[in-house]
N, C-alpha and C positions, 0 to 999 in steps of 0.2 A: 409398489406394483409397477412404478414407471419403467424400470429395466425390463420387467416381463412384457408391459405393453409394447415397449420399443422393439425386443425381439420379435414378439409376434406380428408387429407391422412390417418388418423387414423381410419376413418369411412369407408374407402374402402376396400373391401376384394381382393383376387387374381383376381377375374374376373371382377374386375371394377365396381361392384355393391356396393352400399351402404348397409352394413349388418344390419340387423334389432337389433340384441342384442348389437352391439359394438358401434351403432351411438348414440352420445349424444343427437342430436337432436330428434330423434324418441323416444328415452328412457327416456329423462328427459324433454326437453322443450314441447314435445307434450302434456305431462300431465300437464304443467303449463302454456302454452299459450293461453288458453281460457280467455275469459273476466272476468269471476267471480272469477277465482284464483288470478288474478292480483289486481282486485278491492279489494278483501279481504286482500290481502298482505298489500295493501296501508292503508286499514281502521286499521288493527292491528298494524301497524307501530306507531300508537299513544298511544297504549296501550291496555291491555287484554279487551275482549268484552264478553258478554254474548251472547247467541244464539239470543235472542229476540231483542237485541240491533242492531246486525248485520242485522237482517231481517228488522227492521225499518230503517236503513241507506241505504238498498238497497231494495225499495219496489217492484221492478219489478222482484226479483228473486223468484222462487217458493220455498216452504219449502224444497221440495224433492232435488232441486238442491243445495240449500244451505248447507243441510246436506251432500250431497255427495261431494261437493266442500271441505267443511271442513274435511271431513273424508280422501280425497285425501291428502290435504295440511298436515294433521297429519300423514298419511301414509309415505309420502315423507319426513317426519322429518322437515317440515318448519313451523309448529305449534304445539302447546301442547293443549290437552284437558284436563281440570282439573273439576272433579265433587265435589261440595261443598255439604257437608252434611246437607242440609237445608231441609224444608218442605214447597214447593216441592223441590227436589234436583235442584240446579241451576248449569249450565254447563258453563265454561269460556274457551274462546281460547285465545292463545297468540302466538306471534312469537319466535321461537327458535333463537339462534345465527346464524344458517344456513338460517333462514328466512329473518334475518336482511342482512345478506350479499348478499342474492338474491335482495332485495330491494335497497341496494346500487348499485348492478349491473344494476337494471333496471331505475335507475335515467337518464342516458343519452338517454334511449329509451322514457321515459316520456317526457322529454324536446324536444326530436325530434316530438313527436306526438303533442305536444301543439304548437309548432313552425309550424308544416305543417297541422295542422286540417283543416283550411280554404282552403288550397290547395287540400286536398284529398276530401272534400266536392264538390269542385267547379268540380274536375275531374269526380266524380261520376255523378254529374248532367249533365255535358257534354256527357258523355257515355250514360246515360239513354236517353237523349234527342235524340241521333242519333240512338239509338236502334229501 
């Protein structure tokens, strides 16, 4: 827990509150913790993809949400956006080295999610049935 204690200590300001600008959870992870960002990072791990390919691989994401999420990943330096001078122009997205580093860090979380998926679903059913 030492690493967690260190991060929490860095996040706190003098008054004991979590400072918005200095908090890595709020500043970095908040922008990456949504389901689409993580799914796109996993899809881009196997290689560059065009926008249309990503749209086909995630059929339940809206075009607007896909555009925004890819823009955010690019803004955060986790993906690149390359426009190829074809007719019509094609745009390709790929992970940056920092995107691959994030992917490596997410490995344990993905394994945890896979190992506990049935448990979480059962807990939700129990909770919903009791409500």
